[in-house]
N, C-alpha and C positions, 0 to 999 in steps of 0.2 A: 868270305863272300862280302862284296860291297853292297850295302843296302841303300845308300844315299848318294847324292851327288850325280855326276854325269852318268855313271853306270846305271843308276835307277832310271834315268830318262831313256837310256838305250834299251833297257829291258822292257820298259813300258811300251815302246813303239815297235817292238820285235814283230808282233803278229800283223801289224799294219804294213811294215816295210819288207818283210821277208819275201812275200810273193813278187814284189817289184824287183828286188835284188836277184831273185832266181831267174826271172824273165831276162834281165840284163845279162846275167852269167850265161844262160842258155843261148842267148843271141850271139855270144862270143865263142862259146865252146861247141855248141851243137851236140852235146853229149850230156845225158841226164846225170851220170855219176860225177863227171868233172864239174858241171854246174853246181850240183849240190855241195861238192867239196869246196868250191870257190866261195860259195855263200857262207858255209860253215866257218871257213878260215877267216872270212871278212868279219863275221860276228865275234869270233874269238879274239882277233886282233883289236877290234873296236873295244871290247870289254877290257882287254889287257892294257890298252892305252887310253882308257876313258877320261883320264885327267886332262888329256890334250884337247878334248872337246870343250870349247869355251862358250858356245851358244847352242843350246839344245834345238833351236829352230833350224840350225844348219846341219842336222844329223844326216839327212839323205845325201847331200853333197859330200860330206865327210866320209860316209860309208862308201860312196861311189869312188872317191879318191883311193881309199884303202883297197877296194876291189880292183881298180885299174892297176895299182902297183903289184898286187898279188898275181894278177893275170899276166902282167909283163914278166915278172920273175919266173912264173911257171913256164911261160912261153920260151924264155931265154934258156931255161934248163933243158927243156925237151926238144925244142925246135921241130915239133911234130906239125904235120899238116892236118887241118881240121877236116873231119868227114861228117857227112850228114847221114844218119840212119833213119830212113823213113818210118821204121817201126816205132821209133821213139817220139814221133810227132803226135800231137794231140789228135785223137780221132774225132770224126764228125758223124752226125746222124745220117741215115741213108735217104733223107728227103732230097729232092732235086736242088732246092735252094741251098741247103747246107753243103751238098756235094760241090756245087759251083763255088760257094764261099770258101770251102776247104781247098779247092783247086787254086783259087786266087791267093789264099794265105800261103799255100805251098810255093807258088810262083814267086811271091815276094820274099819268103824266107830263103829260097834258093838263090834269088838275085842278090840279096843282102850277103849271103855267104860267099859270093864271088867278088865282093869288094875287097880291096886291100885292108888289112887289119886296122891300120890307123884311121882310115875313113869309116870303117864299120863301127869302131868304138865311138867316134864322135857322133855319128848318125844315131846310134842307139842311146847314147847319153842324152842327146837333145830331144829326139823324137819319142823314144820309149820311156825314158826316165823323166822327161820334161824338165831337165836342168837348164838353167840359163847359160848363155855362152861363157860368161865369166866364171860360173861354177864349173863348167866343163874344162875351161882353161886351167883353173886351180887344181881340179882333180887329176888332170893329165900332165900338169907341169909344163904347159906350152902357152905361147902368147895367144890372146883372144883373136888376133888376125889369122893365126894358123887354124884355130877352131873354125872360123868362118870360111876359110878357103877349103879346108877338108870337107866341111859340111856341104858346101856348094858342089865340089867335085863328086862327092858321094851321091848326092841327090841327082846330079846330071847323069852319072854312070848308072844309077839304079833305074832312072827313067829309060835310058838306052836299052838296058838289059830287059826290062819289062816290055818295051815296044818291039824290039827285034828278036829277043830270045838268044842273042849272040853271047855265048859264055866264054869267048876267048879272053885270056888273061890280059890285063892291062899292066904295063910296066909300073912298078911301084917306086922305083928310084928316079932321081933326077938325072937326065941325060945331058951331057955337055956336047954341044955341036960347035965345031971350029970352022 
């Protein structure tokens, strides 16, 4: 067991960062067990490779990068479509305000789940995890311009979904027109 160095910094911030990582994982998986597994794998990989962390202040972007790679690997292996199970969503109190808020939260979650995965990942890394564009670019291994364009497209599509409720799938690939 490593008691000093980067591994100590990682262990020290575990309680602070674990809920944030879980929310991120859940926003991608929409499955409690898969999200918990992804978070656990992320922490295990981080501790295993703790010597690669050169700046403890950059722990969250580094963990996010690990999680992105683990999620991509898992997605490649399974090629499953993600399902949302309403029973797994966080419950709300039965007051009218909380019911309306819960309905709004569910509408946003549902709309986000209909975004293409690459857009959903960028959106959640920027808006949920509050990472900078450059941190997201590093975590996903893509240019910063791609982060900005995916974020713009995801926000535009999210707005459309919330305004119209239209859940028709948007083509995710680039189409060549001759």
